[in-house]
N, CA, C and O of each residue as an XYZ file, in Angstrom:
752
protein
N      -5.385     11.826     31.734
C      -6.198     10.444     31.203
C      -5.094      9.390     31.827
O      -3.909      9.674     32.002
N      -5.381      8.793     31.970
C      -4.568      7.469     32.913
C      -4.969      6.252     31.628
O      -6.092      5.784     31.440
N      -3.879      5.965     30.950
C      -3.706      5.211     29.470
C      -4.781      3.953     29.618
O      -5.535      3.579     28.720
N      -4.686      3.386     30.946
C      -5.998      2.334     31.191
C      -7.511      2.856     30.820
O      -8.299      2.449     29.966
N      -7.601      3.767     31.654
C      -8.946      4.924     31.313
C      -9.210      4.956     29.543
O     -10.328      4.656     29.122
N      -8.190      5.309     28.656
C      -8.066      5.636     27.867
C      -8.159      4.631     26.780
O      -8.606      4.870     25.658
N      -7.613      3.258     27.277
C      -8.420      2.260     26.437
C      -9.396      1.507     26.176
O      -9.887      0.831     25.273
N      -9.636      2.035     27.961
C     -11.179      1.261     28.172
C     -13.093      2.174     27.936
O     -14.289      1.887     27.975
N     -11.842      3.755     27.617
C     -13.340      4.423     27.271
C     -13.214      4.619     25.772
O     -14.205      4.588     25.044
N     -12.433      4.747     25.485
C     -12.197      5.037     23.654
C     -13.372      4.327     22.973
O     -13.570      3.116     23.066
N     -14.176      5.231     22.243
C     -15.187      4.372     21.292
C     -14.764      4.656     19.900
O     -13.878      5.402     19.481
N     -15.562      3.926     19.312
C     -15.505      4.112     17.774
C     -16.882      5.191     17.869
O     -17.943      4.976     18.456
N     -16.429      6.551     16.996
C     -17.400      7.345     16.827
C     -18.580      7.248     15.820
O     -17.892      7.075     14.814
N     -19.489      7.238     15.494
C     -20.452      7.619     14.441
C     -21.046      8.532     14.209
O     -21.689      8.621     13.163
N     -21.017      9.279     14.921
C     -22.075     10.620     15.332
C     -21.100     11.297     15.686
O     -20.450     10.879     16.644
N     -20.616     12.801     14.889
C     -19.869     13.503     15.217
C     -20.756     15.227     15.073
O     -21.500     15.669     14.198
N     -20.311     15.746     16.182
C     -20.330     17.635     15.904
C     -19.611     18.246     14.929
O     -18.519     17.714     14.729
N     -19.864     19.183     14.262
C     -19.469     19.959     12.844
C     -18.561     21.010     13.185
O     -17.904     21.797     12.503
N     -18.719     20.788     14.660
C     -17.440     21.824     15.837
C     -15.253     21.680     15.119
O     -14.497     20.751     15.403
N     -15.008     22.517     14.522
C     -13.498     22.395     14.404
C     -12.506     21.765     14.994
O     -12.724     21.828     16.204
N     -11.643     21.257     14.809
C     -10.597     20.240     15.268
C      -9.040     21.270     15.138
O      -8.744     21.681     14.016
N      -8.242     21.579     16.189
C      -7.462     22.463     15.957
C      -6.201     21.452     15.353
O      -5.786     20.463     15.957
N      -5.750     21.876     14.171
C      -4.740     21.086     13.622
C      -3.290     20.523     14.520
O      -2.316     19.941     14.043
N      -3.560     20.958     16.107
C      -2.452     20.583     16.865
C      -2.896     19.365     17.195
O      -2.238     18.325     17.195
N      -4.029     19.509     17.480
C      -4.823     17.711     18.189
C      -4.550     16.596     17.116
O      -4.484     15.407     17.426
N      -4.372     17.135     15.627
C      -3.633     15.750     14.956
C      -2.116     15.917     14.810
O      -1.492     14.945     14.385
N      -1.611     16.776     15.042
C      -0.338     16.542     15.144
C       0.418     16.155     16.266
O       1.601     15.838     16.149
N      -0.328     16.157     17.621
C       0.427     15.305     18.772
C      -0.502     13.577     18.677
O      -0.055     12.575     19.234
N      -1.777     13.592     17.881
C      -1.905     12.186     17.167
C      -0.921     11.548     16.792
O      -0.592     10.547     17.427
N      -0.131     11.997     15.563
C       0.545     11.744     14.567
C       1.978     11.435     15.517
O       2.719     10.497     15.223
N       2.209     12.194     16.486
C       3.579     11.946     16.917
C       3.205     10.695     18.222
O       4.252     10.438     18.817
N       2.309     10.093     18.641
C       1.947      9.513     19.463
C       2.126      8.059     18.061
O       2.988      7.181     18.029
N       1.085      8.273     17.170
C       1.379      7.328     16.391
C       2.318      6.639     15.936
O       2.231      5.416     16.046
N       3.492      7.241     15.289
C       4.700      7.324     14.895
C       6.053      6.556     15.955
O       7.204      6.252     15.640
N       5.185      6.401     17.535
C       5.745      5.935     18.680
C       5.772      4.527     18.545
O       6.558      3.828     19.185
N       4.756      3.977     17.552
C       3.832      2.577     17.781
C       5.032      1.550     17.295
O       5.546      1.530     16.177
N       5.298      0.830     18.250
C       6.387     -0.971     17.605
C       6.071     -0.953     16.092
O       5.059     -0.581     15.499
N       7.451     -1.558     15.561
C       7.748     -1.579     14.144
C       9.191     -2.204     13.953
O      10.314     -1.721     14.105
N       8.797     -3.312     13.608
C      10.206     -4.127     13.286
C      11.376     -3.554     12.817
O      10.895     -2.876     11.908
N      12.628     -3.328     12.781
C      13.800     -2.799     12.182
C      13.093     -1.482     12.087
O      13.044     -1.068     10.928
N      12.558     -0.746     12.939
C      12.577      0.618     12.674
C      11.773      0.707     11.330
O      12.553      1.513     10.823
N      10.742      0.501     10.257
C      10.657      0.735      9.094
C      10.000      1.840      9.095
O      10.307      2.732      8.304
N       8.927      1.989     10.024
C       8.031      3.421      9.876
C       6.970      3.323      8.923
O       6.655      4.381      8.378
N       6.288      2.188      8.573
C       6.243      2.316      7.731
C       4.921      3.228      7.129
O       4.568      3.174      5.951
N       4.362      3.946      8.014
C       2.571      4.717      8.046
C       2.929      5.813      6.854
O       3.900      5.835      6.099
N       2.379      6.252      6.903
C       2.140      7.716      6.530
C       0.332      8.120      6.222
O      -0.647      7.644      5.648
N       0.849      9.670      7.288
C      -0.894     10.009      7.192
C      -1.213     11.319      6.677
O      -0.699     12.413      6.908
N      -2.268     10.943      5.853
C      -2.586     12.620      4.898
C      -3.597     13.097      5.465
O      -4.648     12.464      5.361
N      -3.580     14.053      6.048
C      -4.883     14.856      6.552
C      -5.569     15.750      5.788
O      -5.112     16.819      5.383
N      -6.671     15.320      5.586
C      -7.355     16.268      4.400
C      -8.732     17.023      5.211
O      -9.287     16.691      6.259
N      -9.007     18.112      4.312
C      -9.577     19.068      4.959
C     -10.405     19.425      3.354
O     -10.659     18.691      2.399
N     -10.684     21.031      3.630
C     -11.248     21.462      2.240
C     -11.589     20.853      1.337
O     -12.263     19.822      1.353
N     -11.028     21.597      0.152
C     -11.320     20.929     -1.009
C     -11.266     19.377     -1.613
O     -12.147     18.724     -2.172
N      -9.781     19.014     -1.258
C      -9.756     17.449     -0.997
C     -10.548     16.459     -0.388
O     -10.856     15.392     -0.920
N     -10.959     16.932      1.041
C     -12.571     16.369      1.402
C     -13.397     16.095      0.864
O     -13.839     14.971      0.625
N     -13.961     17.651      0.411
C     -15.180     17.193     -0.318
C     -15.168     16.308     -1.814
O     -16.146     15.838     -2.395
N     -13.610     16.248     -2.253
C     -13.210     15.130     -3.544
C     -14.113     13.951     -3.160
O     -15.154     13.517     -3.654
N     -13.060     13.426     -1.688
C     -12.823     12.386     -0.774
C     -14.313     12.083     -0.803
O     -14.650     10.998     -1.277
N     -15.411     13.069     -0.268
C     -16.756     12.751      0.096
C     -18.250     12.282     -1.007
O     -19.282     11.672     -0.726
N     -17.666     13.010     -2.554
C     -18.389     12.639     -3.310
C     -18.252     11.372     -3.817
O     -19.241     10.773     -4.239
N     -16.732     10.698     -3.837
C     -16.677      9.749     -4.313
C     -17.398      8.783     -3.209
O     -18.221      7.910     -3.483
N     -17.032      9.042     -2.209
C     -17.751      7.763     -1.184
C     -19.106      7.879     -1.271
O     -19.701      6.828     -1.031
N     -19.787      8.831     -1.540
C     -21.327      8.891     -2.134
C     -21.477      8.253     -2.887
O     -22.326      7.370     -2.762
N     -20.559      8.411     -4.308
C     -21.093      7.955     -5.762
C     -20.796      6.434     -5.118
O     -21.892      5.992     -4.772
N     -19.736      5.461     -4.825
C     -19.313      4.321     -4.236
C     -20.432      3.517     -3.344
O     -20.675      2.330     -3.562
N     -21.135      4.326     -2.250
C     -22.577      4.370     -1.898
C     -23.274      3.663     -2.793
O     -23.408      2.447     -2.933
N     -23.816      4.828     -3.542
C     -24.809      4.688     -4.614
C     -24.816      2.751     -4.981
O     -25.640      1.876     -4.718
N     -23.570      2.730     -5.637
C     -23.092      1.424     -6.365
C     -23.688      0.156     -5.737
O     -23.554     -0.903     -6.349
N     -24.520      0.191     -4.228
C     -24.306     -0.930     -3.448
C     -25.700     -1.107     -3.733
O     -26.101     -2.139     -3.196
N     -26.580     -0.511     -4.360
C     -27.974     -0.691     -4.750
C     -28.290     -0.982     -5.896
O     -27.883     -0.454     -6.931
N     -29.380     -2.234     -5.722
C     -29.812     -2.359     -7.695
C     -30.350     -1.613     -8.420
O     -30.287     -1.516     -9.646
N     -31.229     -0.727     -7.253
C     -32.094      0.571     -8.312
C     -30.859      1.695     -7.798
O     -30.456      1.626     -6.637
N     -30.413      2.513     -8.557
C     -29.293      3.673     -7.682
C     -30.555      4.785     -8.109
O     -30.497      5.899     -7.590
N     -31.366      4.565     -8.785
C     -32.232      5.663     -8.805
C     -33.761      5.937     -7.598
O     -34.594      6.834     -7.466
N     -33.543      4.885     -7.057
C     -34.178      4.618     -6.159
C     -34.506      5.952     -4.692
O     -33.520      6.630     -4.402
N     -35.305      6.122     -4.205
C     -34.942      7.365     -3.105
C     -34.032      6.766     -1.960
O     -33.200      7.527     -1.466
N     -34.100      5.749     -1.596
C     -33.444      4.716     -0.627
C     -31.729      4.854     -1.116
O     -30.939      5.068     -0.197
N     -31.103      4.721     -2.687
C     -30.086      5.165     -3.170
C     -29.963      6.586     -2.796
O     -29.081      6.871     -1.987
N     -30.650      7.437     -3.225
C     -30.287      9.024     -2.918
C     -29.748      9.267     -2.238
O     -28.606      9.726     -2.254
N     -30.719      8.921     -1.063
C     -30.713      9.043      0.565
C     -29.307      8.496      1.073
O     -28.522      9.149      1.761
N     -29.158      7.491      0.727
C     -28.101      6.909      1.185
C     -26.730      8.256      0.657
O     -26.112      9.085      1.327
N     -26.717      7.990     -0.486
C     -25.551      9.002     -1.411
C     -25.346     10.270     -0.836
O     -24.207     10.729     -0.757
N     -26.583     11.043     -0.322
C     -26.471     12.165      0.023
C     -26.059     12.325      1.342
O     -25.463     13.309      1.780
N     -26.527     10.920      2.223
C     -25.420     10.706      3.758
C     -24.440     10.711      3.713
O     -23.839     11.500      4.443
N     -23.844      9.994      2.992
C     -22.681      9.541      2.547
C     -21.736     10.681      2.492
O     -20.714     10.693      3.178
N     -22.115     11.793      1.557
C     -21.859     12.916      1.329
C     -21.487     13.512      2.475
O     -20.319     13.496      2.862
N     -22.680     14.227      3.266
C     -22.962     14.713      3.879
C     -21.967     14.652      5.393
O     -21.227     15.495      5.901
N     -22.336     13.283      5.799
C     -21.490     12.920      6.961
C     -19.668     13.220      6.738
O     -18.896     13.323      7.692
N     -19.217     13.328      5.147
C     -17.832     13.418      5.335
C     -17.257     14.907      5.455
O     -16.243     15.419      5.928
N     -18.684     15.451      4.636
C     -18.418     17.369      4.671
C     -18.476     17.245      5.460
O     -17.381     16.704      5.618
N     -19.114     17.273      6.875
C     -19.045     17.577      8.434
C     -18.094     17.476      9.406
O     -17.752     17.939     10.494
N     -17.795     16.640      8.524
C     -16.306     15.965      9.776
C     -15.342     17.437      9.443
O     -15.069     18.007      8.386
N     -15.072     17.659     10.553
C     -13.289     18.347     10.203
C     -12.050     17.795      9.308
O     -11.407     18.117      8.308
N     -12.098     16.977     10.085
C     -10.785     16.282      9.109
C     -10.852     15.021      8.585
O     -11.904     14.489      8.941
N     -10.086     14.213      7.793
C     -10.501     12.961      7.264
C      -8.905     12.646      7.680
O      -8.470     13.557      8.384
N      -8.168     11.851      7.486
C      -7.459     10.793      7.751
C      -7.008      9.832      7.151
O      -6.977      8.824      7.857
N      -6.568      9.674      5.951
C      -5.915      8.662      4.979
C      -4.679      8.200      5.476
O      -3.667      8.900      5.423
N      -4.702      6.788      6.074
C      -3.500      6.096      6.636
C      -3.046      5.126      5.535
O      -3.971      4.560      4.951
N      -1.652      4.790      5.095
C      -1.116      4.272      4.285
C       0.023      3.731      4.863
O       0.591      4.144      5.874
N       0.449      2.408      3.890
C       1.686      1.284      5.049
C       2.502      1.133      3.470
O       1.947      1.071      2.373
N       3.781      1.103      3.723
C       4.443      0.875      2.562
C       4.542     -0.974      2.290
O       5.023     -1.896      2.950
N       3.873     -0.891      1.078
C       3.764     -2.179      0.166
C       5.456     -2.740      0.011
O       6.334     -1.889     -0.133
N       5.719     -3.830      0.043
C       6.865     -4.959     -0.258
C       6.418     -5.967     -1.303
O       6.179     -7.091     -0.861
N       6.294     -5.815     -2.340
C       5.592     -7.047     -2.992
C       6.892     -8.325     -3.566
O       6.618     -9.072     -4.505
N       8.043     -8.391     -2.963
C       9.104     -9.038     -3.050
C       9.263     -9.759     -1.414
O       9.678    -10.914     -1.314
N       8.981     -9.151     -0.491
C       8.832     -9.458      0.966
C       7.455     -9.553      1.313
O       6.832     -8.500      1.451
N       6.930    -10.549      1.461
C       5.332    -10.961      2.093
C       5.725    -10.809      3.232
O       6.050     -9.622      3.202
N       5.928    -11.151      4.204
C       6.555    -11.307      5.712
C       6.544     -9.934      6.258
O       5.776     -9.556      7.143
N       7.893     -8.848      5.384
C       7.800     -7.854      5.849
C       6.276     -6.591      5.599
O       5.728     -5.613      6.108
N       6.223     -7.314      4.715
C       4.699     -6.348      4.651
C       3.266     -7.208      5.375
O       2.099     -6.913      5.119
N       3.540     -7.887      5.953
C       2.544     -8.525      7.589
C       2.857     -7.459      8.177
O       2.113     -6.488      8.315
N       4.590     -7.615      8.778
C       4.945     -6.807     10.120
C       4.196     -5.259      9.990
O       3.504     -4.696     10.839
N       4.607     -4.752      8.549
C       4.426     -3.352      8.235
C       2.838     -3.351      8.386
O       2.275     -2.265      8.521
N       2.285     -4.235      8.373
C       0.699     -3.823      8.406
C       0.517     -3.964      9.594
O       0.136     -3.017     10.282
N       0.709     -4.976     10.019
C       0.730     -4.605     11.976
C       0.954     -3.199     12.573
O       0.150     -2.472     13.157
N       2.666     -2.946     12.179
C       2.707     -2.088     12.661
C       1.766     -0.772     12.423
O       1.684     -0.011     13.388
N       0.976     -0.393     11.121
C       0.454      0.474     10.895
C      -0.473      0.454     11.663
O      -0.695      1.525     12.228
N      -1.461     -0.830     12.033
C      -2.588     -0.616     12.906
C      -2.057     -0.118     14.331
O      -2.669      0.705     15.012
N      -0.791     -0.740     14.717
C      -0.428     -0.152     16.194
C      -0.561      1.627     16.299
O      -1.024      2.285     17.231
N       0.009      2.099     15.020
C       0.135      3.373     15.093
C      -1.305      3.950     14.989
O      -1.544      4.945     15.673
N      -2.309      3.424     14.192
C      -4.038      4.057     14.102
C      -4.330      3.757     15.485
O      -5.050      4.537     16.109
N      -3.844      2.684     16.064
C      -4.178      2.742     17.599
C      -3.974      3.960     18.447
O      -4.735      4.717     19.050
N      -2.680      3.882     18.280
C      -2.146      5.433     19.342
C      -2.427      6.463     18.850
O      -2.326      7.517     19.479
N      -2.908      6.393     17.418
C      -3.521      8.038     16.721
C      -4.960      8.279     17.462
O      -5.477      9.379     17.657
N      -5.475      7.035     17.821
C      -6.588      7.173     18.208
C      -7.341      7.423     19.449
O      -8.366      8.035     19.751
N      -6.094      6.440     20.294
C      -6.315      7.040     21.775
C      -5.564      8.731     22.196
O      -6.006      9.372     23.149
N      -4.499      9.216     21.387
C      -3.943     10.020     21.635
C      -5.334     11.188     21.084
O      -5.456     12.335     21.516
N      -5.959     10.745     20.392
C      -6.859     12.089     19.735
C      -8.282     12.644     21.054
O      -8.700     13.740     21.429
N      -8.752     10.635     21.522
C      -9.146     10.915     22.554
C      -8.856     11.199     23.848
O      -9.648     10.907     24.744
N      -7.647     11.821     24.094
C      -7.262     12.013     25.369
C      -7.584     13.558     25.251
O      -7.452     14.236     26.269
N      -8.007     14.174     24.047
C      -7.918     15.641     23.370
C      -9.466     15.629     23.509
O     -10.078     16.695     23.579
N     -10.219     14.205     23.558
C     -11.889     14.552     23.484
C     -12.735     14.677     22.145
O     -13.837     15.102     21.797
N     -11.449     13.981     21.503
C     -11.928     13.858     19.931
C     -11.824     12.636     19.426
O     -10.794     11.961     19.417
N     -12.834     12.340     19.015
C     -13.391     10.578     18.343
C     -12.971     10.598     17.119
O     -12.974     11.516     16.299
N     -12.519      9.255     17.027
C     -12.598      9.052     15.416
C     -12.952      7.503     15.166
O     -12.617      6.563     15.887
N     -13.605      7.458     14.139
C     -13.898      6.487     13.098
C     -12.925      5.792     12.406
O     -12.108      6.489     11.804
N     -12.758      4.081     12.313
C     -11.396      3.533     11.256
C     -12.259      3.131     10.172
O     -13.093      2.342     10.614
N     -12.355      3.268      9.376
C     -13.009      2.795      8.232
C     -12.182      2.288      7.553
O     -11.013      2.644      7.699
N     -12.553      1.214      6.517
C     -12.220      0.620      5.570
C     -12.996      0.758      4.408
O     -13.418      1.804      3.916
N     -13.233     -1.099      3.778
C     -14.116     -1.211      2.533
C     -14.121     -0.328      1.330
O     -12.945     -0.031      1.118
N     -14.721      0.101      0.648
C     -14.474      0.044     -1.038
C     -13.816      1.214     -0.789
O     -12.815      1.074     -1.491
N     -13.701      2.456     -0.162
C     -12.902      3.357     -0.358
C     -11.362      3.036     -0.749
O     -10.673      3.250     -1.746
N     -11.213      2.601      0.142
C      -9.461      1.905      0.849
C      -8.889      1.605     -0.811
O      -7.912      2.194     -1.274
N      -9.862      0.376     -1.732
C      -9.564      0.010     -2.525
C      -9.553      0.812     -3.729
O      -8.772      0.560     -4.647
N     -10.398      1.784     -3.770
C     -11.162      2.522     -5.198
C      -9.979      3.560     -5.846
O      -9.131      4.190     -5.214
N     -10.126      3.541     -6.822
C      -8.269      4.005     -7.685
C      -8.719      5.734     -7.621
O      -7.879      6.631     -7.687
N     -10.485      6.012     -7.455
C     -10.427      7.858     -7.706
C     -10.322      8.005     -6.316
O     -10.029      9.136     -5.929
N     -10.522      6.973     -5.321
C     -10.032      8.170     -4.054
C      -8.447      7.843     -3.931
O      -7.751      8.748     -3.470
N      -7.983      6.950     -4.205
C      -6.163      6.845     -4.169
C      -5.865      8.192     -5.495
O      -4.774      8.614     -5.114
N      -6.152      8.850     -6.489
C      -5.729      9.920     -6.813
C      -6.049     10.958     -5.983
O      -5.421     12.016     -5.940
N      -7.328     10.595     -5.099
C      -7.376     12.080     -4.284
C      -6.469     12.112     -3.495
O      -6.169     13.261     -3.173
N      -5.705     11.086     -2.888
C      -5.074     11.306     -1.564
C      -3.669     11.407     -2.199
O      -2.723     11.831     -1.536
N      -3.525     10.991     -3.565
C      -2.331     10.579     -3.649
C      -1.073     10.091     -2.821
O      -0.185     10.797     -2.346
N      -1.161      9.196     -2.783
C      -0.175      8.134     -1.831
C       1.062      7.709     -2.646
O       0.971      7.323     -3.812
N       2.160      7.796     -2.009
C       3.146      6.738     -3.445
C       2.777      6.297     -3.772
O       1.709      5.887     -3.317
N       3.357      5.848     -5.110
C       2.958      4.647     -5.884
C       3.599      3.351     -4.810
O       2.799      2.421     -4.924
N       4.298      3.102     -4.199
C       4.566      1.842     -2.853
C       3.864      2.086     -2.226
O       3.747      1.071     -1.539
N       3.210      2.763     -1.892
C       2.091      2.776     -0.025
C       0.580      2.456     -1.055
O       0.159      2.794     -2.161
N       0.084      1.504      0.233
C      -1.426      1.429      0.165
C      -2.257      1.973      1.172
O      -1.857      2.046      2.334
N      -3.276      2.326      0.858
C      -4.202      2.846      1.965
C      -4.620      1.837      2.881
O      -5.215      0.909      2.334
N      -4.535      1.782      3.643
C      -5.344      0.812      4.305
C      -6.526      1.090      5.674
O      -7.209      0.276      6.295
N      -6.415      2.515      5.796
C      -8.028      2.978      6.097
C      -8.386      4.764      5.628
O      -7.770      5.502      4.859
N      -9.358      4.960      6.277
C      -9.438      6.496      6.738
C     -10.190      6.441      7.704
O     -11.248      5.824      7.829
N      -9.372      7.427      8.769
C     -10.129      8.357     10.151
C     -10.804      9.362     10.017
O     -10.513     10.498      9.643
N     -11.969      8.785     10.423
C     -12.792      9.954     10.776
C     -12.463     10.245     12.176
O     -12.340      9.475     13.129
N     -12.319     11.817     12.082
C     -12.297     12.607     13.348
C     -13.373     13.664     13.087
O     -14.033     14.020     12.111
N     -13.252     14.069     14.572
C     -14.027     15.344     14.927
C     -14.765     14.919     16.715
O     -14.403     13.916     17.331
N     -15.512     15.638     17.106
C     -15.930     15.795     18.664
C     -16.878     14.911     18.490
O     -17.454     14.963     17.403
N     -17.319     13.853     19.489
C     -18.681     12.847     19.157
C     -19.390     13.873     19.986
O     -19.037     14.579     20.930
N     -21.147     13.635     18.942
C     -21.978     13.648     19.391
C     -23.053     13.284     20.634
O     -23.786     13.727     21.519
N     -22.526     12.106     19.948
C     -22.410     11.154     21.543
C     -21.562      9.804     21.261
O     -21.121      9.451     20.167
N     -21.431      9.103     22.550
C     -20.283      8.169     22.826
C     -21.760      7.142     22.768
O     -22.911      7.449     23.077
N     -21.225      5.866     22.263
C     -21.589      4.749     22.398
C     -21.207      4.152     23.584
O     -20.035      4.185     23.958
N     -22.346      3.449     24.395
C     -21.770      2.795     25.351
C     -20.920      1.358     24.983
O     -20.477      0.841     23.957
N     -20.953      1.073     26.223
C     -19.265     -0.130     26.353
C     -20.023     -1.209     26.305
O     -21.045     -1.288     26.986
N     -19.557     -2.329     25.368
C     -20.049     -3.601     24.828
C     -19.173     -4.360     25.937
O     -18.081     -3.875     26.234
N     -19.640     -5.593     26.587
C     -18.995     -5.871     27.340
C     -18.011     -7.059     26.862
O     -18.863     -7.796     26.366
N     -17.358     -7.421     26.765
C     -16.040     -8.468     26.007
C     -15.927     -9.543     26.869
O     -16.135     -9.365     28.069
N     -15.660    -10.520     26.484
C     -15.389    -12.258     26.739
C     -14.127    -12.191     26.830
O     -13.473    -12.752     25.951
N     -13.341    -11.396     28.057
C     -12.278    -11.812     28.563
C     -11.630    -13.201     28.775
O     -10.753    -13.821     28.175
N     -12.357    -13.437     29.800
C     -12.048    -15.003     30.120
C     -11.933    -16.083     29.174
O     -11.295    -17.066     29.549
N     -12.651    -16.088     27.505
C     -12.671    -16.299     26.778
C     -11.438    -16.340     25.165
O     -11.244    -16.998     24.143
N     -10.991    -15.330     25.791
C      -9.551    -14.406     24.957
C      -8.278    -15.055     25.206
O      -7.233    -14.733     24.642
N      -8.405    -16.055     26.138
C      -7.029    -16.034     26.866
C      -7.343    -17.841     27.024
O      -8.478    -18.317     27.068
N      -5.938    -18.725     27.097
C      -5.381    -19.767     26.922
C      -3.998    -19.941     27.889
O      -2.836    -19.780     27.515
N      -4.453    -20.308     29.206
C      -2.966    -20.404     30.002
C      -2.322    -21.164     29.205
O      -2.810    -21.255     28.078
N      -1.163    -21.882     29.460
C      -0.721    -22.705     28.943
C       0.782    -23.139     30.005
O       1.519    -22.176     30.215
N       1.166    -24.322     30.560
C       1.894    -24.109     31.376
C       3.048    -24.700     30.573
O       4.183    -24.721     31.048
């Protein structure tokens, strides 16, 4: 796959098959991810690849958080949302937590490192896409949840900035037109 083809064809995947994804795909994606640009070569990223029991614990927590959004937590809609959130993650071959290094004394470096990790995530997603494997970068409640943090067990100085849901796509969303001409200002 040409680089530009991968950049233009990659989509956020919302529906995955439960077909297994070989660990080598993740290893290649991480290899590509860690070659992202990062100021002063800080390499602030860390990837926590979860499957099995760890992924199941995270799925359970995700389903509990989903229910918290409902006023009536015992409603049929809340129960269904809880089950759907759990089953979605259980059916995934892998879930990857991605962290960045936290610098409480240097907010500029922290911002630079966050940007570097975002670049690493893009590299990861493109490398997986080249292998036919789709991803979804998820943030939200799970990222800041103390129980999810206990499950992932990042180092004290790491912040979870996202979870990558990874698997073979059941369907690939259609491309949405972008507003390229409105995204650039040509200055002389």
